[in-house]
KOLNU-705634 format. One line per 8 residues: their letters; for each residue x, y, z of C-alpha. Coordinates in steps of 0.25 Angstrom, whole numbers, plus 5000, padded with zeros to 4 digits. Layout:
REM KOLNU-705634
a = X Y Z  ...;
This chain:
REM KOLNU-705634
mrnirpvl = 5225 5265 6266  5213 5258 6271  5203 5269 6265  5210 5267 6251  5208 5252 6250  5192 5252 6251  5192 5263 6240  5201 5255 6231;
lslffifl = 5193 5243 6234  5180 5250 6230  5186 5256 6217  5191 5242 6214  5177 5236 6215  5171 5248 6208  5180 5245 6196  5177 5230 6197;
lscqqeqg = 5163 5232 6197  5164 5242 6185  5172 5231 6177  5161 5220 6180  5150 5229 6175  5158 5232 6163  5160 5217 6160  5147 5210 6154;
nyttvnqd = 5141 5205 6141  5138 5217 6132  5131 5218 6119  5131 5231 6111  5124 5233 6098  5122 5244 6088  5116 5246 6074  5121 5255 6063;
grfifgiw = 5116 5254 6049  5114 5240 6045  5122 5235 6056  5120 5230 6070  5132 5227 6078  5138 5226 6092  5144 5217 6102  5139 5204 6110;
naptkkia = 5145 5199 6123  5155 5211 6125  5162 5209 6139  5162 5224 6142  5153 5236 6139  5165 5243 6133  5167 5232 6122  5152 5232 6119;
sdvipvvl = 5152 5247 6117  5165 5248 6109  5160 5239 6098  5150 5248 6092  5158 5260 6087  5169 5250 6082  5159 5242 6073  5152 5255 6069;
dririnst = 5165 5261 6064  5168 5248 6056  5154 5248 6050  5157 5262 6045  5171 5260 6041  5167 5247 6033  5154 5253 6027  5155 5255 6012;
nytlnkks = 5147 5269 6013  5153 5274 6025  5164 5283 6019  5153 5288 6009  5144 5292 6020  5155 5299 6028  5157 5308 6016  5142 5310 6015;
ennpnken = 5141 5315 6029  5150 5326 6025  5143 5329 6013  5132 5339 6014  5124 5333 6003  5112 5327 6010  5109 5318 5998  5122 5311 5999;
qesnknsr = 5121 5309 6013  5107 5303 6012  5111 5294 6001  5122 5288 6009  5114 5287 6022  5108 5274 6020  5121 5267 6015  5129 5271 6028;
filndqpl = 5136 5259 6034  5133 5249 6023  5144 5239 6023  5149 5233 6010  5143 5220 6013  5139 5214 6000  5139 5199 5999  5153 5192 5998;
kyittaap = 5155 5188 5983  5160 5174 5980  5165 5167 5968  5164 5152 5970  5150 5146 5968  5153 5131 5966  5145 5121 5973  5151 5116 5986;
etllpkdg = 5153 5102 5981  5162 5107 5970  5171 5113 5980  5174 5101 5988  5189 5096 5986  5190 5085 5976  5199 5073 5977  5213 5077 5973;
dtkdwvhs = 5211 5091 5978  5219 5088 5990  5230 5079 5992  5224 5068 6001  5209 5071 6003  5198 5065 5994  5183 5064 5994  5178 5052 6003;
gipstyns = 5164 5052 5996  5155 5061 5987  5153 5075 5991  5139 5079 5997  5131 5091 5995  5120 5098 6004  5111 5109 6002  5103 5117 6013;
etlyndrf = 5093 5106 6015  5103 5094 6016  5115 5101 6023  5119 5092 6035  5106 5084 6035  5115 5071 6036  5123 5075 6048  5121 5081 6062;
vspeiyhn = 5125 5095 6058  5115 5107 6058  5115 5115 6045  5108 5126 6050  5120 5135 6052  5123 5133 6037  5109 5137 6033  5110 5150 6041;
ygfqrqae = 5122 5154 6033  5116 5151 6019  5120 5137 6016  5119 5133 6002  5126 5120 5999  5136 5111 6005  5145 5100 5999  5154 5090 6007;
veylsakh = 5163 5078 6006  5172 5070 6015  5187 5068 6012  5197 5057 6015  5212 5054 6013  5219 5041 6010  5229 5046 6020  5219 5046 6031;
rsiplilv = 5212 5033 6031  5203 5036 6019  5191 5040 6027  5183 5053 6027  5191 5063 6036  5187 5077 6030  5173 5083 6026  5173 5095 6017;
eifdmgsp = 5160 5103 6017  5158 5115 6008  5146 5124 6010  5140 5134 6000  5135 5145 6009  5130 5154 5998  5138 5166 6001  5152 5169 6007;
enafgiys = 5145 5176 6019  5138 5163 6023  5150 5155 6021  5158 5164 6031  5146 5163 6040  5146 5148 6041  5161 5149 6042  5160 5158 6054;
vfsyshqd = 5151 5149 6061  5162 5139 6062  5173 5150 6065  5176 5153 6080  5186 5161 6087  5201 5158 6086  5199 5146 6076  5210 5142 6068;
fewigcka = 5210 5147 6053  5218 5143 6041  5219 5150 6028  5216 5140 6017  5212 5150 6007  5202 5156 6017  5201 5156 6032  5197 5142 6036;
lispkyvr = 5193 5138 6050  5202 5127 6055  5199 5117 6066  5203 5103 6069  5191 5097 6062  5187 5108 6052  5191 5118 6041  5181 5128 6038;
fwkgkyfi = 5181 5140 6029  5173 5149 6019  5176 5154 6005  5166 5160 5996  5152 5155 5999  5157 5142 6004  5160 5137 6018  5169 5125 6019;
qiegyeia = 5170 5115 6031  5180 5104 6031  5179 5094 6043  5190 5084 6047  5184 5071 6053  5197 5069 6061  5207 5079 6067  5220 5077 6061;
tpikngmi = 5231 5085 6054  5230 5078 6040  5215 5079 6040  5216 5094 6044  5226 5096 6032  5216 5089 6023  5205 5098 6027  5213 5110 6024;
dlakvivn = 5218 5105 6011  5203 5103 6007  5200 5117 6012  5210 5122 6002  5204 5115 5990  5191 5121 5993  5196 5135 5996  5203 5135 5982;
sikdvpqe = 5190 5130 5975  5182 5142 5981  5187 5154 5973  5182 5165 5982  5192 5173 5990  5191 5173 6005  5182 5184 6010  5178 5191 6022;
iplfkllp = 5164 5196 6027  5164 5211 6026  5155 5213 6038  5166 5209 6047  5174 5222 6044  5164 5228 6054  5168 5220 6066  5180 5226 6075;
lplikgse = 5193 5219 6075  5200 5211 6080  5189 5200 6082  5191 5186 6086  5195 5178 6074  5186 5168 6070  5174 5174 6077  5167 5181 6065;
eyfsnnwt = 5153 5176 6063  5144 5179 6051  5129 5177 6052  5115 5181 6045  5105 5177 6056  5104 5176 6071  5103 5161 6071  5117 5160 6065;
lhyidkal = 5122 5170 6075  5117 5162 6087  5122 5149 6081  5137 5154 6079  5137 5163 6092  5132 5156 6105  5136 5168 6114  5127 5178 6107;
pkiipelt = 5118 5186 6116  5103 5182 6117  5099 5194 6109  5106 5198 6095  5101 5207 6084  5092 5200 6073  5098 5197 6060  5088 5199 6049;
sgsigisa = 5087 5194 6035  5099 5199 6027  5107 5202 6039  5121 5197 6043  5129 5198 6055  5144 5196 6059  5151 5194 6073  5164 5192 6079;
kyydkenk = 5170 5190 6093  5180 5198 6100  5188 5198 6113  5188 5208 6124  5202 5215 6121  5203 5221 6135  5200 5208 6142  5211 5199 6137;
kslnpyti = 5206 5188 6146  5192 5188 6140  5189 5176 6131  5174 5179 6129  5173 5186 6116  5162 5196 6112  5155 5197 6099  5154 5209 6089;
flfnypne = 5142 5208 6079  5137 5215 6067  5124 5213 6060  5122 5218 6046  5107 5220 6042  5102 5222 6027  5098 5237 6031  5099 5247 6042;
sdaksaym = 5084 5245 6045  5085 5231 6048  5098 5234 6057  5090 5244 6065  5078 5235 6067  5087 5223 6072  5095 5233 6081  5083 5239 6087;
dyrnnlqt = 5077 5225 6090  5090 5220 6096  5091 5232 6105  5077 5230 6110  5079 5215 6112  5092 5218 6120  5085 5229 6129  5073 5220 6132;
ekvraies = 5081 5208 6136  5087 5207 6150  5099 5215 6146  5104 5228 6151  5106 5239 6141  5119 5247 6144  5119 5257 6133  5108 5260 6123;
nnssitis = 5107 5271 6112  5102 5272 6098  5114 5266 6092  5118 5254 6101  5115 5246 6114  5124 5239 6124  5118 5229 6133  5124 5220 6144;
e = 5119 5206 6143;
């Protein structure tokens, strides 16, 4: 019995050591066609490695020309194969269409549109040069999402002291993608949502949503149920004024499920990505002109006690050449920094940061 205990103790420490070595902060990245994709802040090497085949499979399933290419692979006609070679893995990611093109000031709820709330003054409008010049709010994040024009007005109610208690802001972001992008800046994991014609972010002081090419932010100056109800009533008026149907960004179909609801992010440059995610690794791929990126956060399913999420990301470049160039630069930067490459091959790299 005395001889068995040291053996069991040794086996336990070997097991514990292997688990400790498995735990870490892993990054895995791969490139295929116009896409660079991977994972940041993965707690285990297994999670980091498992992401690549899952995302690659979703790219192929959701690519408009994938089925056509599979047929071509079985077709001995080399001409057909060559004609489809360059179209492989091209997602149907045409810009989202929108119907409503009205100026933001015309979409502000008017007196009488709600039961209790009326304008407390004349609506104001702002362009890219004047946005937030009159307050201590930086407009830079809006500019990075293609901001075009903003209109705002305060509302009051005779039932509530007849002083301004609600501010409604409507931003024309130029496209539905940009509208969702700025919306995603204010979204966070496990936030409350309410369907008021589209999915609105609800907090004690704010109601935020996007529809068509517009982003809407409604602020309550005080936290009270009647004010919150007034904010929602005003939101419903705006929703009905924008004739576009609620939409989704197709690129998110390429990310695995289930993700943490509210963690989805959309961006078109590195500055914006760093702004919205402070937990990013020091080195990330470079988004070039015309590129867009998405990300979402996930929990470790095998470790129920873990509250630190990891991030799965996907960058979509204008063409395969740009993606390859950005990927090779990213790999080189990872391997020249003080990080240890765990695995590296022609298609992907996993590192421990």
